[in-house]
C-alpha positions in Angstrom: 159.9 86.1 90.8 161.9 88.6 88.9 160.9 92.3 89.1 160.0 93.6 85.6 158.4 96.8 84.3 155.0 95.9 83.1 152.0 98.0 82.0 148.7 97.8 83.7 146.5 94.9 82.8 144.1 95.9 80.0 140.6 96.4 81.2 139.3 93.5 79.1 141.7 91.1 80.7 140.8 92.3 84.2 137.2 91.3 83.8 136.4 87.8 85.1 133.0 86.1 85.1 132.0 88.6 87.7 133.1 91.6 85.7 129.7 93.0 85.2 128.9 92.5 88.9 132.1 94.4 89.9 131.6 97.3 87.5 128.0 97.9 88.0 127.2 100.3 90.9 123.6 99.1 91.0 124.7 95.6 91.8 126.9 96.8 94.6 124.1 98.7 96.2 121.7 95.9 95.7 123.8 93.1 97.1 126.0 94.8 99.6 123.8 97.4 101.1 120.1 96.5 100.5 119.7 92.7 100.1 115.9 93.1 99.9 116.3 95.0 96.6 118.2 92.2 94.9 116.2 90.7 92.0 114.6 87.4 92.8 116.7 85.7 90.1 119.9 86.5 92.0 118.7 84.7 95.2 118.0 81.2 96.0 114.6 80.2 97.3 115.7 80.7 100.9 117.1 84.2 100.2 120.7 83.1 99.8 122.8 84.9 97.2 123.2 82.7 94.2 126.7 81.2 93.6 127.1 83.2 90.4 126.8 86.4 92.3 129.2 85.6 95.1 132.8 86.9 95.4 135.1 84.0 95.4 138.0 84.0 97.8 141.3 82.1 98.4 143.3 82.2 101.6 147.1 82.3 101.8 148.3 81.6 105.3 145.7 79.9 107.6 147.5 80.0 111.0 146.1 81.6 114.1 144.9 84.8 112.4 144.2 83.5 108.9 142.1 80.6 110.0 140.7 81.6 113.4 139.8 85.2 112.4 139.5 85.5 108.6 138.4 82.1 107.4 135.9 81.9 110.2 134.5 85.4 109.4 134.4 85.2 105.6 132.8 81.7 105.6 129.7 83.2 107.2 129.2 85.9 104.7 126.4 85.2 102.2 128.0 87.0 99.3 131.3 85.1 99.6 132.4 81.7 98.4 135.7 80.4 99.7 137.2 78.1 97.1 140.7 77.4 98.3 143.2 77.7 101.2 147.0 77.6 101.2 149.5 77.0 103.9 152.9 75.3 104.3 151.6 73.1 107.2 149.2 70.3 106.4 147.3 70.3 109.6 146.2 73.9 109.3 145.1 73.2 105.7 142.9 70.3 106.7 141.4 72.2 109.6 140.6 75.2 107.4 139.2 73.1 104.7 136.9 71.3 107.2 135.8 74.7 108.6 134.8 75.9 105.2 133.1 72.8 103.9 131.2 72.2 107.1 129.7 75.7 107.0 128.8 75.5 103.4 127.2 72.1 103.8 124.9 73.6 106.4 124.3 76.8 104.3 123.5 75.0 101.1 122.0 71.9 102.6 124.7 69.6 101.0 125.9 67.0 103.5 128.7 65.9 101.2 129.9 69.4 100.1 133.7 69.2 99.1 134.3 72.5 97.4 137.4 73.9 99.2 140.7 72.9 97.7 144.1 73.0 99.5 147.5 74.2 98.2 151.0 74.3 99.6 152.3 76.8 97.1 150.5 80.1 96.9 151.4 80.5 93.2 149.2 77.4 92.4 146.2 79.0 94.2 146.8 82.3 92.4 146.8 80.6 89.0 143.1 79.8 89.3 140.9 81.9 87.1 137.8 81.4 89.3 139.2 83.1 92.3 138.4 86.9 92.5 140.3 87.9 95.6 142.7 86.6 98.3 143.2 87.1 102.0 146.9 87.0 103.0 147.8 86.2 106.6 151.3 84.8 106.4 154.1 85.9 108.7 155.1 89.5 107.9 158.3 88.6 105.9 156.1 86.9 103.2 153.5 89.6 102.7 155.3 91.5 99.9 156.0 88.4 97.8 152.4 87.0 98.1 150.8 90.4 97.6 152.8 91.3 94.5 152.2 87.8 93.0 148.5 88.2 93.7 148.4 91.6 92.0 150.1 90.3 89.0 147.6 87.4 88.9 144.7 89.9 88.8 143.4 89.2 92.3 142.1 91.8 94.7 143.8 91.6 98.1 143.1 91.8 101.8 146.5 91.6 103.6 147.2 91.5 107.3 149.2 94.3 109.0 152.0 95.3 109.3 152.0 95.5 105.6 155.7 94.5 104.9 158.8 93.6 106.9 160.9 96.2 105.0 160.2 99.7 103.7 161.6 99.0 100.2 159.3 96.0 100.0 156.3 98.1 100.9 156.9 100.6 98.1 157.3 97.7 95.6 153.9 96.3 96.8 152.1 99.6 96.5 153.5 100.1 93.0 152.3 96.6 91.9 148.8 97.1 93.3 148.6 100.4 91.4 150.0 99.0 88.2 147.6 96.1 88.1 144.5 98.1 89.2 143.7 96.0 92.3 141.5 96.7 95.2 143.6 96.4 98.4 142.6 96.4 102.1 145.3 96.5 104.8 144.0 94.7 107.9 144.1 97.8 110.1 140.6 97.1 111.4 140.7 99.8 114.0 139.6 102.2 111.2 136.3 100.3 110.8 135.6 98.3 114.0 135.3 99.0 117.8 132.1 100.9 117.4 133.7 103.6 115.4 135.6 105.1 118.4 138.9 105.4 116.6 137.4 107.1 113.6 135.5 109.4 116.0 138.7 110.4 117.7 140.4 111.1 114.4 137.5 113.2 113.2 137.4 115.2 116.4 141.2 115.9 116.2 140.9 117.0 112.6 137.9 119.2 113.4 139.9 121.0 116.1 137.7 119.8 119.0 140.7 119.8 121.3 142.1 123.0 119.9 145.6 123.0 118.4 147.1 119.5 118.5 150.2 119.6 120.6 151.4 116.0 120.8 150.4 112.4 120.5 151.1 109.4 122.8 151.0 105.9 121.3 150.6 103.1 123.9 152.4 100.3 121.9 152.9 97.2 124.0 156.1 95.3 123.4 159.4 96.3 121.9 161.2 96.0 118.6 162.3 92.6 117.4 165.6 91.0 118.2 168.2 88.7 116.5 167.5 85.0 116.3 168.7 82.9 119.3 166.5 79.8 119.4 168.0 76.3 119.7 167.3 73.8 116.9 164.4 71.4 117.1 163.2 68.6 114.8 161.0 69.8 112.0 157.5 68.4 112.2 156.7 66.1 109.2 153.6 68.1 108.3 155.6 71.4 107.9 157.6 72.6 104.8 160.1 74.6 106.9 162.1 75.8 103.9 158.9 77.3 102.4 157.9 78.9 105.7 161.2 80.7 105.9 160.8 81.9 102.3 163.2 84.9 101.6 164.5 85.1 105.2 167.9 83.8 106.1 167.9 80.1 106.8 167.5 79.2 110.5 166.9 75.9 112.3 163.3 75.1 113.2 161.9 75.9 116.6 158.3 75.5 117.7 158.0 79.1 119.0 158.1 80.2 115.3 155.5 77.8 113.9 153.7 75.8 116.6 151.4 73.0 115.7 149.1 73.1 118.7 147.1 76.1 117.5 147.3 77.7 121.0 148.4 81.4 121.4 150.0 83.5 118.8 153.4 82.2 117.6 156.5 84.1 118.5 158.0 84.8 115.1 157.0 88.4 115.7 159.8 88.7 118.2 162.6 88.0 115.7 164.1 90.5 113.3 164.3 88.0 110.4 160.5 87.8 110.2 158.9 90.8 111.8 159.3 94.1 113.7 158.3 92.9 117.2 155.5 94.4 119.2 156.6 97.8 117.9 155.4 96.9 114.4 152.6 94.5 115.5 150.6 97.0 117.5 152.3 100.1 116.1 150.6 99.1 112.8 147.3 99.7 114.6 147.9 102.7 116.9 150.4 104.6 114.7 147.9 104.1 111.9 145.2 106.0 113.9 147.7 108.7 114.8 148.6 109.3 111.1 144.9 109.2 110.2 144.1 111.9 112.7 147.2 113.9 111.4 146.0 113.6 107.8 149.3 111.9 107.1 148.0 108.8 105.3 150.4 109.5 102.4 153.4 110.8 104.3 155.0 110.2 107.7 157.4 111.5 110.3 160.6 113.5 109.3 162.6 112.6 112.4 162.8 109.8 114.9 165.0 109.9 118.0 165.7 107.3 120.7 164.8 107.7 124.4 166.9 110.3 126.2 167.1 112.8 123.3 163.8 114.6 123.4 162.0 112.5 126.0 163.9 110.9 128.9 162.2 107.5 128.6 160.4 107.4 125.2 161.2 107.3 121.5 159.9 110.4 119.8 158.7 110.8 116.2 158.3 114.3 114.8 156.2 115.3 111.8 156.9 118.2 109.4 154.3 120.3 111.2 156.3 120.0 114.4 153.9 117.7 116.2 155.7 115.0 118.2 154.4 111.5 118.6 155.8 109.6 121.7 156.1 105.8 122.1 154.2 105.1 125.3 151.2 106.6 127.0 148.0 106.2 129.1 146.0 104.6 126.2 146.3 103.2 122.7 146.2 106.7 121.3 146.2 109.9 123.4 145.8 113.3 121.6 146.9 116.3 123.6 145.5 119.7 122.4 145.5 123.2 123.6 141.9 122.9 124.7 141.7 119.3 125.9 142.7 115.7 125.5 141.2 112.6 123.8 142.1 109.1 124.9 141.0 106.2 122.8 141.6 102.5 123.1 139.9 99.3 122.1 138.2 99.4 125.5 136.6 102.9 125.1 137.0 106.5 124.4 137.3 109.4 126.9 138.1 113.1 126.8 139.1 115.9 129.1 136.8 117.9 129.4 134.1 115.3 128.8 132.0 117.4 126.5 134.6 117.3 123.8 133.3 113.9 122.7 129.9 115.4 121.9 131.3 118.2 119.7 129.2 118.3 116.5 131.4 118.0 113.4 129.3 120.0 111.0 128.8 119.6 107.3 132.3 120.9 106.4 134.2 118.6 108.7 135.9 115.4 107.5 133.7 112.3 108.2 135.9 109.2 108.3 133.6 106.5 109.6 132.1 104.4 106.7 129.7 102.6 109.1 130.6 99.1 107.8 133.0 96.4 109.0 136.5 96.1 107.7 135.9 93.0 105.7 132.6 94.3 104.4 134.4 97.5 103.3 136.8 95.2 101.3 133.9 93.3 99.7 132.0 96.5 98.9 135.1 98.0 97.2 135.6 94.8 95.1 132.1 95.3 93.7 132.4 99.1 93.2 136.1 99.4 92.5 136.3 102.2 95.1 139.3 102.8 97.3 139.2 100.9 100.6 139.5 102.6 104.0 143.0 101.2 104.4 144.7 101.1 101.0 148.1 99.7 100.2 149.6 103.2 100.3 148.1 103.8 103.8 149.3 100.4 105.1 152.7 101.1 103.7 153.0 104.5 105.3 152.0 103.1 108.7 154.3 100.2 108.4 157.1 102.6 107.4 156.7 104.6 110.6 156.9 101.3 112.6 160.1 100.4 110.7 161.6 103.8 111.4 161.2 103.0 115.0 162.8 99.6 114.6 165.8 101.1 112.7 166.2 103.8 115.4 166.2 101.1 118.0 169.0 99.2 116.2 171.2 102.3 115.5 170.4 104.1 118.8 170.8 107.6 117.4 168.6 110.3 115.9 167.5 109.8 112.3 166.2 112.3 109.7 163.7 110.9 107.3 162.4 112.2 103.9 158.9 110.8 103.5 158.7 111.9 99.8 161.9 110.2 98.8 161.5 107.4 101.3 165.1 107.7 102.3 167.1 108.7 105.3 168.8 112.1 104.9 172.6 111.8 104.5 172.7 108.5 106.3 174.0 105.5 104.3 174.1 103.2 107.3 170.4 103.7 108.0 169.5 103.5 104.3 171.1 100.0 104.1 168.4 98.9 106.6 165.5 99.8 104.3 165.6 96.4 102.7 167.6 93.2 102.5 168.8 90.6 99.9 166.3 87.7 99.7 167.4 84.1 100.1 167.6 82.4 96.7 165.4 81.7 94.7 163.0 84.3 96.2 162.8 87.6 94.4 160.3 90.4 94.3 
């Protein structure tokens, strides 16, 4: 896939058979927000949304997250039709296909429903004209390639976090999404889910409910990824191991990377070839909320230093406004202010003093909660062409902060970062870690 300078797709070519549905705000309100206002002709006799009005989806990567979370959730949405799934392992494909067809057979009262196709190559799925959007849940090192190809194919995109393995890939992805005018949702669901507690924390911090923000703690479990050290094992006959590795350096197969038992999460996240370890995996959630509260969705830290420089035990990120963000703390996100503290995690939200949580925001304050689920926000924006709550740019900036931490871990020295140029300041060694050469024949 050679990188070429291309103009945006003309509006006429961007319109599919659902073009009118996508471009009409009334349709968006009628279907997504107030189903009881949809004209009778758009619904079946039992109130189901007619197939012609549904958003059609394809799935690229149907492992633990792609299948167990995304396929399972989207197949139950009345305004969605899953047409295809893609993976490099045949067992996952068949299981996902069965999940989709079994659900639709029940929904549409068609015992022999067989409307979900399977693919091993994501380009073949993207070539279909009848697919409106894709959900990408491959390992991190494949995100940029699949997303850029999807944007070029005119598909809207939901992609798992962290957005990319390397910072340079992230910028290329954002540029492609912008060039081709696609709706993009990064899977940073803490912005939308968990009863709105994360958005509430960010709103309160922005509104000054804790006074002047002094520092942030990020309770990221796990550490940066490490070099590959697994012994070789036989490649399962159902797996295309070469395709799984994609642009990464060739390594022998090991079941920790791509297990076939569908148990816990695979361990490819631990290895630098494919991901950024726990630092990126949950940093993509918690650093995302910190940057949201800092109003830094389109920027990032200007300095990162290893433990022992500014904090004896913790890595420290510093923003241009002087606010430090420390790796480690008492909760997923802890905001320390001059007048109080807010602690927010997936398990709850607390403050000291307690009354901070009940601070009225007022009409002039920034209201961040959209009061809809993360996938529903994606579907809503497909119909209205609005920006999602976690755009490609937002996902890239969060992923960048995670990668800065990984690079600092590798080099073990302070680093200066220019978030506008997206380069390290006067540091060629660090800048060489912003990207890597892809294994042939893979190209952005």
